[in-house]
C-alpha positions as CSV (number, residue, x, y, z in Angstrom):
1,M,44.7,226.4,258.2
2,S,48.0,226.6,260.0
3,M,49.2,230.1,260.7
4,H,52.8,229.2,260.4
5,R,52.9,227.0,257.3
6,K,56.2,226.4,255.6
7,W,56.6,228.4,252.5
8,L,58.9,226.0,250.9
9,V,58.3,222.6,249.5
10,A,61.7,221.7,248.0
11,S,60.7,218.7,245.9
12,L,62.3,219.4,242.5
13,W,61.7,218.1,239.0
14,L,65.2,218.5,237.7
15,A,67.1,215.5,236.2
16,F,70.8,214.9,235.5
17,G,72.1,212.3,233.1
18,T,75.0,210.1,232.7
19,S,78.4,211.6,231.9
20,A,81.6,210.5,230.2
21,M,85.1,211.8,230.7
22,A,85.8,215.2,232.4
23,A,88.5,216.6,234.6
24,D,88.5,215.6,238.3
25,F,88.3,218.8,240.5
26,G,88.7,217.1,243.8
27,T,86.3,216.3,246.6
28,S,86.6,219.3,248.9
29,P,83.6,221.6,248.7
30,P,84.4,224.9,247.0
31,P,83.6,228.3,248.6
32,S,79.9,228.8,249.3
33,S,79.9,231.9,247.1
34,K,79.6,229.4,244.2
35,F,76.6,227.5,245.4
36,D,73.6,227.6,247.7
37,V,72.3,224.7,249.7
38,S,70.3,226.8,252.2
39,P,66.9,225.9,250.6
40,L,67.4,222.2,251.1
41,Q,65.1,220.6,253.6
42,S,65.8,217.3,255.4
43,D,62.2,216.0,254.9
44,Q,62.2,216.6,251.2
45,T,63.8,215.0,248.1
46,Y,65.3,216.7,245.1
47,T,65.5,215.9,241.4
48,G,66.8,219.0,239.9
49,F,69.5,221.7,239.9
50,I,70.1,225.1,238.2
51,V,73.7,225.7,237.0
52,T,75.1,229.1,235.8
53,Y,78.2,228.5,233.7
54,R,80.8,231.2,233.2
55,N,80.7,233.2,230.0
56,G,83.2,231.6,227.5
57,S,82.9,228.1,229.0
58,S,82.0,225.3,226.6
59,E,79.0,224.4,228.9
60,R,77.5,227.9,228.7
61,G,76.2,227.3,225.2
62,N,76.3,223.5,224.9
63,A,73.5,221.4,226.6
64,N,75.4,218.1,226.1
65,A,78.5,219.5,227.8
66,A,76.3,220.8,230.7
67,V,74.8,217.3,231.1
68,Q,78.2,215.7,231.0
69,N,79.5,218.1,233.6
70,V,76.8,217.3,236.0
71,G,77.1,213.5,235.4
72,V,80.8,213.7,236.3
73,A,80.0,215.7,239.4
74,A,77.6,212.9,240.4
75,G,80.4,210.4,240.2
76,R,82.6,212.6,242.4
77,A,79.8,212.9,244.9
78,K,79.7,209.1,244.9
79,L,76.1,209.0,243.7
80,G,77.0,206.4,241.1
81,G,78.9,206.4,237.9
82,G,78.6,204.7,234.5
83,A,76.5,201.5,234.7
84,T,76.0,202.0,238.5
85,A,74.5,205.4,238.0
86,F,72.2,204.1,235.3
87,A,71.1,201.2,237.6
88,R,70.3,203.6,240.4
89,G,68.3,205.8,238.1
90,L,70.7,208.8,238.2
91,N,70.1,209.6,234.6
92,V,70.8,213.2,233.7
93,H,68.7,215.1,231.2
94,Y,68.8,218.7,230.0
95,G,65.8,220.8,231.0
96,R,66.0,224.3,229.5
97,K,67.9,227.5,229.3
98,L,66.5,230.1,231.8
99,A,66.1,233.8,231.0
100,T,69.0,234.6,233.4
101,G,71.3,232.4,231.2
102,A,71.4,229.5,233.7
103,D,70.8,225.9,232.7
104,L,68.1,223.7,234.3
105,L,69.1,220.1,234.5
106,R,67.0,217.2,235.7
107,T,67.6,213.8,237.3
108,E,65.3,210.8,237.1
109,R,66.1,209.6,240.6
110,A,65.1,211.8,243.5
111,L,68.0,212.7,245.8
112,S,67.9,213.2,249.6
113,S,68.8,216.6,250.9
114,T,72.2,215.2,251.9
115,E,72.8,213.7,248.4
116,A,71.6,217.0,246.8
117,A,74.0,219.0,248.9
118,A,76.9,216.7,247.9
119,L,76.0,217.0,244.2
120,I,75.6,220.8,244.3
121,Q,79.1,221.1,245.9
122,Q,80.7,218.9,243.4
123,I,79.0,220.7,240.4
124,A,80.4,223.9,241.9
125,A,83.9,222.5,242.1
126,D,84.2,222.8,238.3
127,P,85.9,226.1,237.4
128,A,83.5,226.5,234.5
129,V,80.6,226.9,237.0
130,E,79.7,230.3,238.3
131,F,76.9,229.3,240.6
132,V,74.7,226.3,241.3
133,E,71.5,225.8,243.4
134,P,68.6,223.4,243.6
135,E,65.3,224.0,241.9
136,Y,62.7,224.2,244.6
137,L,59.1,225.2,245.1
138,L,58.3,228.5,246.8
139,K,54.9,228.9,248.3
140,K,52.4,231.7,248.5
141,V,52.9,233.6,251.8
142,D,49.7,232.1,253.2
143,G,46.9,234.4,254.2
144,I,45.4,233.7,257.6
145,K,41.7,233.5,257.2
146,P,38.9,234.4,259.6
147,A,37.2,231.7,261.6
148,G,33.6,231.1,260.8
149,A,32.0,233.0,257.9
150,A,35.0,234.3,256.0
151,T,33.2,235.7,252.9
152,F,30.2,237.7,251.9
153,T,28.6,237.6,248.5
154,V,26.2,240.5,248.1
155,P,28.3,243.5,247.2
156,N,27.3,247.1,248.0
157,D,29.0,250.5,248.5
158,Q,29.2,250.2,252.2
159,Y,31.8,247.4,252.2
160,Y,34.5,250.1,251.8
161,A,33.3,252.0,254.9
162,S,32.7,248.9,256.9
163,Y,35.8,246.8,256.1
164,Q,38.7,248.7,254.5
165,W,40.3,250.4,257.5
166,D,43.6,250.0,255.8
167,Y,42.9,252.7,253.3
168,L,42.4,255.4,255.9
169,A,44.9,257.7,257.6
170,A,46.7,256.5,260.8
171,T,45.2,259.2,263.0
172,G,43.7,257.2,265.8
173,A,40.2,257.9,264.5
174,N,37.6,255.3,265.5
175,F,36.7,252.5,263.0
176,F,33.7,250.4,263.9
177,D,34.5,246.7,264.1
178,N,31.3,244.7,263.5
179,T,32.7,241.5,265.0
180,L,33.7,243.2,268.3
181,N,30.7,245.5,268.1
182,A,33.0,248.3,269.2
183,N,35.1,251.1,267.9
184,V,38.8,250.5,267.3
185,A,41.4,253.3,267.1
186,N,43.0,253.2,263.6
187,W,46.7,253.8,264.0
188,G,47.6,251.4,261.2
189,G,46.0,252.7,258.0
190,A,48.1,253.5,254.9
191,N,46.5,256.9,254.1
192,I,45.5,255.7,250.6
193,Q,42.2,257.5,250.4
194,Q,43.8,260.9,250.7
195,A,46.4,259.9,248.0
196,W,43.6,259.5,245.5
197,S,43.2,263.3,245.5
198,L,46.6,263.3,243.6
199,A,46.7,260.0,241.6
200,D,44.8,256.8,240.9
201,G,47.5,254.7,239.1
202,T,46.6,255.6,235.6
203,G,49.3,254.8,233.1
204,I,51.0,252.2,235.2
205,V,51.1,248.4,235.0
206,I,51.5,246.3,238.2
207,A,52.5,242.7,237.5
208,S,51.1,240.4,240.2
209,L,53.1,237.1,240.3
210,D,50.9,234.7,242.2
211,T,48.2,232.0,241.6
212,G,46.6,234.0,238.9
213,V,43.2,235.7,238.9
214,T,39.6,234.6,238.6
215,N,36.6,236.2,237.0
216,H,35.0,238.8,239.3
217,P,32.6,241.7,238.5
218,D,34.6,244.1,240.7
219,L,37.9,243.5,239.0
220,N,39.5,245.2,236.0
221,L,40.5,242.1,234.0
222,S,41.5,243.9,230.9
223,L,45.0,242.4,231.0
224,A,44.0,238.9,232.3
225,N,44.4,237.3,228.9
226,A,47.6,239.3,228.2
227,G,49.1,237.7,231.3
228,Y,50.9,234.4,231.3
229,D,51.0,231.1,233.1
230,F,54.7,230.3,233.7
231,I,54.2,227.0,235.5
232,S,56.1,224.5,233.4
233,T,55.3,221.2,235.2
234,A,51.9,219.5,234.8
235,S,51.7,218.3,238.5
236,V,51.9,221.9,239.6
237,S,49.9,223.6,236.9
238,G,47.1,221.1,237.0
239,R,47.2,220.7,233.2
240,S,47.5,217.3,231.5
241,T,50.9,218.1,230.0
242,N,54.0,220.0,230.9
243,G,54.4,223.5,229.4
244,R,53.4,227.1,229.8
245,V,50.3,228.7,228.4
246,A,49.0,232.2,227.7
247,G,46.7,233.9,230.1
248,G,47.0,234.7,233.8
249,W,44.0,232.8,235.0
250,D,43.8,230.9,238.3
251,T,42.4,227.4,237.7
252,G,42.8,226.4,241.4
253,D,45.6,225.4,243.7
254,W,43.9,222.8,245.9
255,V,45.9,219.8,247.1
256,T,45.0,216.4,248.5
257,A,46.5,215.0,251.7
258,G,50.2,214.1,251.2
259,Q,50.3,215.6,247.7
260,C,52.9,218.2,248.7
261,G,54.9,216.0,251.1
262,T,54.4,213.4,253.8
263,G,52.1,214.7,256.5
264,Q,50.9,217.7,254.5
265,P,47.1,218.1,254.9
266,A,44.5,218.5,252.1
267,E,43.7,222.2,251.3
268,D,41.0,223.9,249.3
269,S,42.0,226.4,246.6
270,S,43.2,229.7,248.2
271,W,42.3,232.2,245.5
272,H,45.4,234.0,246.9
273,G,46.2,235.7,243.6
274,T,42.6,237.2,243.2
275,H,42.9,238.6,246.7
276,V,46.2,240.4,246.2
277,F,45.2,241.4,242.7
278,G,42.3,243.4,244.1
279,T,44.3,245.0,246.8
280,A,47.1,246.2,244.5
281,G,44.7,248.0,242.3
282,G,42.6,245.6,240.4
283,E,39.3,246.5,242.1
284,Y,37.2,249.1,240.5
285,T,36.3,252.2,242.6
286,N,33.2,254.3,242.4
287,N,31.4,251.6,240.5
288,S,28.7,251.0,243.2
289,T,30.1,247.5,243.7
290,G,32.0,245.9,246.5
291,M,35.3,247.3,247.5
292,V,38.3,249.4,246.2
293,G,41.8,248.7,245.1
294,T,44.9,250.8,246.1
295,A,45.9,252.0,242.6
296,F,42.5,251.5,241.0
297,G,43.4,253.3,237.8
298,A,46.4,251.1,237.1
299,Q,46.3,247.9,235.1
300,V,47.1,244.7,236.9
301,L,48.8,242.0,234.8
302,P,48.3,238.6,236.4
303,V,51.2,236.2,236.0
304,R,50.5,232.7,237.3
305,V,53.6,231.2,239.0
306,L,52.0,229.3,241.9
307,G,49.8,226.2,241.6
308,H,49.4,222.9,243.3
309,C,52.1,222.8,246.1
310,G,53.7,226.1,245.1
311,G,55.9,227.2,242.2
312,S,59.5,226.6,241.0
313,N,62.2,229.2,241.6
314,A,63.2,228.6,238.0
315,D,59.7,229.4,236.7
316,I,59.4,232.4,239.0
317,A,62.7,233.8,237.8
318,D,61.6,233.6,234.2
319,A,58.3,235.2,235.1
320,I,60.1,238.2,236.8
321,T,62.2,238.7,233.7
322,W,59.1,238.5,231.4
323,A,56.9,240.7,233.5
324,S,59.6,243.5,233.5
325,G,59.9,243.4,229.7
326,G,62.8,240.9,229.4
327,S,63.0,238.1,226.9
328,V,62.2,234.5,227.8
329,S,62.8,231.7,225.3
330,G,59.6,230.1,224.1
331,V,57.3,232.8,225.5
332,P,55.9,235.7,223.4
333,A,57.1,239.2,224.4
334,N,55.2,240.9,227.1
335,A,53.2,243.7,225.4
336,H,52.6,245.4,228.8
337,P,55.9,245.6,230.7
338,A,55.3,246.3,234.3
339,Q,56.7,249.3,236.2
340,V,55.8,247.5,239.5
341,I,56.1,243.8,240.3
342,S,54.3,242.5,243.4
343,M,55.2,239.0,244.8
344,S,53.5,237.7,247.9
345,L,55.5,234.4,247.9
346,G,58.6,233.0,249.4
347,G,60.6,230.1,250.7
348,S,63.4,229.3,253.1
349,G,67.0,230.1,252.2
350,K,69.1,233.2,251.6
351,C,68.8,235.0,248.3
352,T,72.3,235.5,246.9
353,S,73.3,237.7,243.9
354,G,74.2,234.5,242.0
355,S,70.8,232.8,242.5
356,V,68.3,232.8,239.7
357,L,65.9,234.9,241.8
358,G,68.6,237.3,242.7
359,Q,69.6,237.7,239.1
360,A,66.1,238.0,237.8
361,I,65.2,240.7,240.4
362,T,68.4,242.6,239.5
363,G,67.5,242.4,235.9
364,A,64.0,243.7,236.5
365,I,65.3,246.6,238.5
366,G,67.7,247.4,235.7
367,R,64.7,247.6,233.3
368,G,63.0,250.1,235.6
369,A,60.6,247.9,237.6
370,T,60.3,248.3,241.3
371,V,60.1,244.8,242.8
372,V,57.9,244.5,246.0
373,V,58.1,241.3,248.0
374,A,56.6,239.9,251.2
375,A,58.8,239.6,254.2
376,G,57.1,236.3,255.2
377,N,54.8,235.0,258.0
378,S,57.2,233.0,260.1
379,N,57.9,235.5,262.9
380,A,61.6,235.3,262.0
381,N,64.3,237.3,260.5
382,A,63.6,238.0,256.8
383,S,67.3,237.5,256.0
384,N,66.7,233.8,256.0
385,Y,64.0,233.8,253.4
386,S,63.8,234.3,249.6
387,P,62.9,236.5,247.7
388,A,62.6,238.6,250.9
389,S,66.4,238.8,251.2
390,C,67.1,239.6,247.5
391,A,69.1,242.7,247.0
392,G,67.1,245.7,245.6
393,A,63.7,244.3,246.5
394,V,61.3,246.3,248.6
395,T,60.7,243.9,251.4
396,V,57.4,244.5,253.3
397,A,56.4,243.5,256.8
398,A,52.8,243.5,258.1
399,T,51.2,245.6,260.8
400,G,47.7,245.6,262.3
401,I,45.2,248.4,263.0
402,T,47.0,249.4,266.2
403,S,50.2,249.8,264.1
404,T,51.8,246.9,266.0
405,R,53.9,244.4,264.0
406,A,51.7,241.5,263.3
407,Y,52.7,238.6,265.5
408,Y,53.4,236.4,262.4
409,S,55.3,239.0,260.4
410,N,59.0,238.5,259.6
411,Y,61.3,241.4,260.6
412,G,64.9,242.6,260.5
413,S,67.3,244.9,258.8
414,L,66.4,243.8,255.3
415,V,62.8,244.9,255.8
416,A,62.3,248.2,254.0
417,I,58.8,249.2,255.1
418,A,55.6,247.9,256.7
419,A,52.0,248.0,255.5
420,P,48.6,246.9,256.7
421,G,48.5,243.1,256.7
422,G,46.1,242.5,259.5
423,G,46.7,241.6,263.2
424,V,44.0,238.9,263.2
425,Y,43.1,239.3,266.9
426,K,41.6,242.0,269.0
427,N,44.3,244.7,269.8
428,D,46.6,242.9,267.4
429,A,47.4,240.3,270.0
430,S,49.0,236.9,269.1
431,T,45.9,235.1,270.4
432,G,42.4,235.8,271.5
433,T,39.2,237.0,269.7
434,Q,39.4,237.4,266.0
435,A,38.3,240.8,264.8
436,T,37.0,242.1,261.4
437,T,39.7,244.8,261.6
438,G,42.2,242.0,262.1
439,F,42.0,241.2,258.3
440,I,42.5,242.8,254.9
441,W,39.3,242.4,252.8
442,S,39.4,241.9,249.1
443,T,38.1,239.8,246.2
444,I,38.2,236.0,246.2
445,N,36.2,233.1,244.9
446,A,33.8,230.7,246.6
447,G,35.0,227.5,244.8
448,T,36.7,224.8,246.9
449,T,38.7,223.5,243.9
450,T,38.0,225.2,240.6
451,P,36.5,228.7,240.4
452,T,32.7,229.1,241.0
453,T,31.1,232.2,242.5
454,A,32.9,235.6,242.8
455,T,32.8,236.9,246.3
456,Y,34.8,238.8,248.9
457,G,36.8,237.6,251.9
458,G,39.4,238.5,254.5
459,M,43.0,237.3,254.8
460,A,45.9,238.4,257.0
461,G,49.6,238.2,256.2
462,T,52.6,239.9,254.7
463,S,51.0,238.7,251.4
464,Q,48.3,241.3,252.1
465,A,50.8,244.0,253.1
466,T,52.8,243.6,249.9
467,P,50.1,244.6,247.3
468,H,49.4,247.8,249.4
469,V,53.0,248.9,248.8
470,A,52.9,247.9,245.2
471,G,49.8,249.9,244.7
472,V,51.3,252.9,246.4
473,V,54.3,252.7,244.1
474,A,51.9,252.7,241.1
475,L,50.2,255.9,242.6
476,M,53.7,257.5,242.9
477,Q,54.6,256.8,239.3
478,S,51.2,257.7,238.0
479,Y,51.5,261.1,239.7
480,R,54.8,261.6,237.9
481,L,53.2,260.9,234.6
482,A,50.3,263.3,235.3
483,L,52.9,266.1,236.1
484,G,54.7,265.4,232.8
485,K,57.8,264.1,234.7
486,S,59.9,261.0,234.0
487,L,59.3,257.9,236.1
488,L,61.4,257.5,239.2
489,T,64.0,254.8,239.3
490,P,63.4,251.8,241.7
491,A,66.1,253.2,244.0
492,Q,64.4,256.6,244.1
493,V,61.0,254.9,244.8
494,T,62.5,252.9,247.7
495,S,64.1,256.0,249.2
496,L,60.9,258.0,249.0
497,L,58.8,255.2,250.5
498,K,61.1,255.1,253.5
499,S,61.4,258.8,254.0
500,S,57.7,259.4,253.8
501,A,56.6,256.5,256.1
502,T,54.6,257.0,259.2
503,A,56.3,256.0,262.5
504,P,54.3,253.2,264.2
505,H,52.1,254.4,267.1
506,V,53.3,251.3,268.9
507,K,57.1,251.0,268.6
508,P,58.6,247.6,267.5
509,S,60.1,245.7,270.4
510,G,63.8,244.8,270.6
511,S,65.5,243.8,267.3
512,K,62.2,243.0,265.5
513,T,62.3,246.0,263.3
514,I,59.9,246.6,260.5
515,G,61.8,249.1,258.3
516,A,61.2,252.8,258.1
517,G,57.6,252.6,259.3
518,I,54.1,252.1,257.9
519,V,53.7,253.2,254.3
520,N,51.9,256.6,253.9
521,A,50.5,256.7,250.5
522,Y,49.6,260.4,250.4
523,A,53.0,261.5,251.7
524,A,54.8,259.1,249.3
525,V,52.8,260.4,246.3
526,Q,53.5,264.0,247.4
527,A,57.2,263.3,247.7
528,A,57.3,261.6,244.3
529,G,55.7,264.7,242.7
530,A,58.2,267.0,244.4
531,Q,61.2,265.3,242.8
532,P,62.6,267.1,239.7
């Protein structure tokens, strides 16, 4: 598997139909604050767009008017008009109303990135439009997997002691690496084990928005059926028809060669959601089986948003709203609103306040949910990735056992904090000999396509760092409940995570900063309890 895979496959399913008469707003692009073309990729085509109309406009509550508006914009963009547009297949259809209030529209003819940018700018030229962006697929922030035998299938109590260095304190104490056959100084642990003396996550729900979860004897799956599959398109969900279904189960996300774009290789199912589910808190502890989860007393609510080739920003935005207790048309109310949302996913492009992801995250924060997101695995500035750059999100970088920023981890001023994600190689180098302590170990599945045998395996990435922080937030809030205190606000949580973080033993180089330091679960939980 490539260690630097693109997160974004921007092939959209939206469609825009023919339009009749409407005012001509000129051909000059409007200010970029009204639109976002940053997710567009030159090697992809696009068939859909998300338009937020201003309150009080006729288009805001009228699907036909919205379709007409986009059709006229297509004419101004010289993508065809009237009979010409029909002949070229630029037929516009209404998709659905998103939970943020935006409208999803779909075109039957796929547009190049250049055509899509032209159409987006012309849609935004209408004064009735507040914001417009493409629908695109985000990807799981791929976990780098160990070479050779990546899994083991006979669980026993010693897996915690032998594999989960990330749960220990960053004191420099030796941790035996069974691949290197040598002790490694642990300067990168998150001090989670000590935090368990104060809290275990009881009373808190963590929503894990990912590929879903598979059956596993070491996982607390009490909310698996209460979760939801928000993937609305059959080609991505793997179902025979479009539409969403109840339950947060992972049915597999394998792809064939070329399925996700020209030149894209075939890949087996990742079981990415099962891995991060276990790390956040889904794994039982003290049950004589396998491994442990960070907030093992919390309940983890699986929400499937990633399938074959990724997941739509429109679907993910609706899932964020639903997970935090908001209303989504056509979906039953969430009976278990989350206090923490964990998202180990992302794509290229800046997250603006007007985008559906930006609006959904702002809404979730307003409902009291702390939103924790992966910084990304591109060794680049997180400001150029979404949802890593969304305002209010706790953006997480990855470090290894030496406390060094993992060579793949994104960085920059928008990163709030770092957490163990695994450095892959000996001494957290960028190449060399892979090490057991170079990975985060958790629950997965042995199936290559659909689920088969429950097992355990290692992955490395900001995907693995993110659920550590989400679990720590659950521990913080759980301790508040145990003390009879009110829950912290998301802003308070973020502030305490930063102020209680451990400074890396190995300082970040240059401008490649990783936030306040490495998350210190015990110190964060203590700080949470000390607040009035």
